[in-house]
C-alpha positions as a Markdown table, in Angstrom:
| # | Residue | x | y | z |
|---|---|---|---|---|
| 1 | Unk | 93.0 | 94.3 | 64.6 |
| 2 | Unk | 94.0 | 98.1 | 64.7 |
| 3 | Unk | 97.7 | 99.0 | 65.4 |
| 4 | Unk | 98.3 | 102.4 | 68.1 |
| 5 | Unk | 101.4 | 104.2 | 68.8 |
| 6 | Unk | 101.6 | 106.5 | 71.3 |
| 7 | Unk | 104.0 | 109.6 | 71.7 |
| 8 | Unk | 104.3 | 112.9 | 73.4 |
| 9 | Unk | 104.6 | 112.3 | 77.2 |
| 10 | Unk | 107.2 | 112.9 | 79.4 |
| 11 | Unk | 107.6 | 115.0 | 82.8 |
| 12 | Unk | 106.1 | 118.7 | 83.1 |
| 13 | Unk | 105.6 | 121.1 | 85.9 |
| 14 | Unk | 102.3 | 122.2 | 87.3 |
| 15 | Unk | 100.4 | 124.1 | 84.9 |
| 16 | Unk | 102.1 | 123.1 | 81.9 |
| 17 | Unk | 100.8 | 121.6 | 78.8 |
| 18 | Unk | 101.4 | 118.5 | 76.2 |
| 19 | Unk | 100.2 | 117.5 | 73.0 |
| 20 | Unk | 100.2 | 113.5 | 73.2 |
| 21 | Unk | 100.0 | 111.6 | 69.7 |
| 22 | Unk | 98.5 | 108.3 | 68.4 |
| 23 | Unk | 99.6 | 106.8 | 65.0 |
| 24 | Unk | 97.1 | 104.2 | 64.2 |
| 25 | Unk | 96.6 | 101.8 | 61.3 |
| 26 | Unk | 94.8 | 98.4 | 59.8 |
| 27 | Unk | 95.2 | 96.5 | 57.1 |
| 28 | Unk | 91.6 | 95.2 | 57.1 |
| 29 | Unk | 90.2 | 98.6 | 55.9 |
| 30 | Unk | 87.5 | 98.4 | 58.5 |
| 31 | Unk | 86.7 | 101.8 | 59.9 |
| 32 | Unk | 86.6 | 102.3 | 64.0 |
| 33 | Unk | 87.1 | 104.7 | 66.8 |
| 34 | Unk | 89.6 | 106.0 | 68.2 |
| 35 | Unk | 89.6 | 106.7 | 71.8 |
| 36 | Unk | 91.8 | 108.3 | 74.8 |
| 37 | Unk | 92.2 | 106.5 | 78.0 |
| 38 | Unk | 94.8 | 106.6 | 81.2 |
| 39 | Unk | 96.1 | 104.9 | 84.1 |
| 40 | Unk | 96.8 | 106.4 | 87.3 |
| 41 | Unk | 99.2 | 103.7 | 89.1 |
| 42 | Unk | 96.8 | 102.1 | 91.8 |
| 43 | Unk | 93.5 | 103.1 | 89.8 |
| 44 | Unk | 91.4 | 101.8 | 86.9 |
| 45 | Unk | 92.0 | 102.7 | 83.4 |
| 46 | Unk | 89.7 | 105.9 | 82.7 |
| 47 | Unk | 88.1 | 107.3 | 79.5 |
| 48 | Unk | 89.2 | 110.4 | 78.5 |
| 49 | Unk | 88.0 | 111.5 | 74.9 |
| 50 | Unk | 87.2 | 109.8 | 72.0 |
| 51 | Unk | 86.2 | 110.7 | 68.2 |
| 52 | Unk | 84.3 | 108.2 | 65.9 |
| 53 | Unk | 84.8 | 107.3 | 62.4 |
| 54 | Unk | 83.1 | 109.6 | 60.8 |
| 55 | Unk | 84.5 | 112.9 | 63.1 |
| 56 | Unk | 81.1 | 114.1 | 63.6 |
| 57 | Unk | 80.8 | 112.7 | 67.2 |
| 58 | Unk | 83.2 | 113.8 | 69.6 |
| 59 | Unk | 83.1 | 113.2 | 73.6 |
| 60 | Unk | 85.4 | 114.2 | 76.4 |
| 61 | Unk | 84.9 | 113.2 | 79.8 |
| 62 | Unk | 83.5 | 115.6 | 82.4 |
| 63 | Unk | 86.7 | 115.4 | 84.6 |
| 64 | Unk | 89.0 | 117.1 | 81.9 |
| 65 | Unk | 86.5 | 118.8 | 79.4 |
| 66 | Unk | 87.6 | 122.2 | 80.7 |
| 67 | Unk | 91.7 | 121.2 | 80.2 |
| 68 | Unk | 91.8 | 118.6 | 77.6 |
| 69 | Unk | 91.6 | 118.5 | 73.6 |
| 70 | Unk | 90.9 | 116.2 | 71.0 |
| 71 | Unk | 91.5 | 116.5 | 67.4 |
| 72 | Unk | 92.5 | 114.6 | 64.1 |
| 73 | Unk | 92.8 | 116.2 | 60.3 |
| 74 | Unk | 91.0 | 113.0 | 59.3 |
| 75 | Unk | 89.7 | 109.3 | 60.0 |
| 76 | Unk | 93.4 | 107.5 | 59.3 |
| 77 | Unk | 95.7 | 110.4 | 60.4 |
| 78 | Unk | 96.9 | 110.9 | 63.9 |
| 79 | Unk | 94.7 | 111.7 | 66.5 |
| 80 | Unk | 96.1 | 114.1 | 69.4 |
| 81 | Unk | 95.4 | 114.9 | 72.9 |
| 82 | Unk | 96.3 | 118.7 | 74.1 |
| 83 | Unk | 96.1 | 118.9 | 77.3 |
| 84 | Unk | 96.3 | 122.3 | 79.3 |
| 85 | Unk | 97.0 | 123.1 | 83.1 |
| 86 | Unk | 98.4 | 120.1 | 83.8 |
| 87 | Unk | 98.0 | 118.9 | 87.6 |
| 88 | Unk | 99.8 | 116.3 | 89.6 |
| 89 | Unk | 96.4 | 114.6 | 89.6 |
| 90 | Unk | 97.1 | 114.1 | 85.3 |
| 91 | Unk | 100.2 | 111.9 | 86.1 |
| 92 | Unk | 99.0 | 108.7 | 84.4 |
| 93 | Unk | 99.9 | 106.3 | 81.6 |
| 94 | Unk | 97.9 | 107.5 | 78.7 |
| 95 | Unk | 96.7 | 104.9 | 75.8 |
| 96 | Unk | 94.9 | 105.3 | 72.9 |
| 97 | Unk | 92.4 | 102.5 | 71.8 |
| 98 | Unk | 90.1 | 101.3 | 68.7 |
| 99 | Unk | 86.7 | 100.4 | 68.9 |
| 100 | Unk | 85.9 | 98.6 | 65.9 |
| 101 | Unk | 82.5 | 96.9 | 66.5 |
| 102 | Unk | 80.9 | 100.8 | 67.1 |
| 103 | Unk | 82.7 | 102.6 | 64.5 |
| 104 | Unk | 80.0 | 105.4 | 64.4 |
| 105 | Unk | 79.3 | 105.6 | 67.8 |
| 106 | Unk | 81.6 | 107.0 | 71.0 |
| 107 | Unk | 81.8 | 104.3 | 73.7 |
| 108 | Unk | 83.3 | 105.2 | 76.9 |
| 109 | Unk | 83.6 | 101.8 | 78.4 |
| 110 | Unk | 87.3 | 100.5 | 78.5 |
| 111 | Unk | 85.4 | 96.9 | 77.4 |
| 112 | Unk | 84.2 | 98.1 | 74.3 |
| 113 | Unk | 88.0 | 98.8 | 73.1 |
| 114 | Unk | 89.9 | 95.9 | 71.6 |
| 115 | Unk | 93.1 | 97.3 | 70.5 |
| 116 | Unk | 95.4 | 99.2 | 72.4 |
| 117 | Unk | 98.9 | 100.7 | 72.3 |
| 118 | Unk | 101.2 | 100.5 | 74.8 |
| 119 | Unk | 100.6 | 103.7 | 76.9 |
| 120 | Unk | 103.1 | 107.1 | 76.9 |
| 121 | Unk | 103.9 | 108.2 | 80.6 |
| 122 | Unk | 103.0 | 111.7 | 81.8 |
| 123 | Unk | 104.2 | 112.9 | 84.9 |
| 124 | Unk | 103.5 | 116.1 | 86.5 |
| 125 | Unk | 105.2 | 117.4 | 89.2 |
| 126 | Unk | 104.5 | 120.3 | 91.7 |
């Protein structure tokens, strides 16, 4: 089991930037991949980006790759999601999650991630 806590959400205007952070930890000592997802009202949870345990594999969804960046300093440090040029369509609850079964890969399916944070709300107003 991995514990994850998101922060950095808020209410912003169109065109603004936000940096979300995900602090994560586990008592098992096992490696895991950390990913970012979001869920807008009435919509399914959507994959955004992830980095594998080694840091050598990164995937960003085509829908946000021109505006979002994922980063971290090391495998155990916070994972960040830097978001630029925010749009009203970016309004959602943003989650980070851990995939402990495939720590050397980057999975994009929600079902692959067993541990989730509680999420942080991002609201973009025009």
